[in-house]
C-alpha positions, 0 to 999 in steps of 0.5 A: 581142891575145887571143881569146876563144871563146864557145859560142853555142846557141839555145834549143832546143839550149841545155844549160840552158834554165833558166838563159836564163829565169832571165836573162830573168826577172832582166833584162827586167821589161817583156815585157808593156808592149806589151800594157798599152799596147794595152789603155789604147789599147782603153779610150781607143777605147772612151770615144771610141765609147761617151762618158763618162768613164774612169779606169784604173790598169794593170799587167801584174802583179796587185795594184798597185792597178789599176782601170778605171771607165766612167761616163756612157757609152752603154750602148745603144752599148755593147750595139751593138758586136760584141766579135768583130769587134774593133771599137776597135783590132782587138786582142784586149783590145777583146773583153775590155774590151767583154764585161767592161763589158757584164757590169758588170766592166771589170777583166775585161780586167786578169785577161786581161792578167794571165794573159797576162803570166803565161804570157809568164813562164812556161818555155813562154812564155819558150821560144817567145819565144826560139825565135820570135825565134831568140836566143842565149845563152852557155853560163851562159844569158846573152843575147847 
């Protein structure tokens, strides 16, 4: 039998945080998938509220052919919705979607989603993610 010892660090004490960030960027390609799913839920809930038909293709990364279109919906019903109350699903994407559609640019929510994803994969966003979840890393920067 042999014993292998490994030094383990939290993100706040790691001597080379950049290695940890790179490991995450190279291995976790769906960090913001939950937001994509929430945007889709907001779209479906908005369609339930104002009717009409909708079509969408959504990605957390820009330039993948994303689009959102609404046709034949109740415009008066849309203007009765107060985006600040998050009346569809209770998440922030409700407001972005409603305000975007009121301004005839439903893709506005995609810009917000892409900015959110960009932040999440930034050094600051990854630090916050690792710190809040108490992730631990090897000296090389691999997540344990």
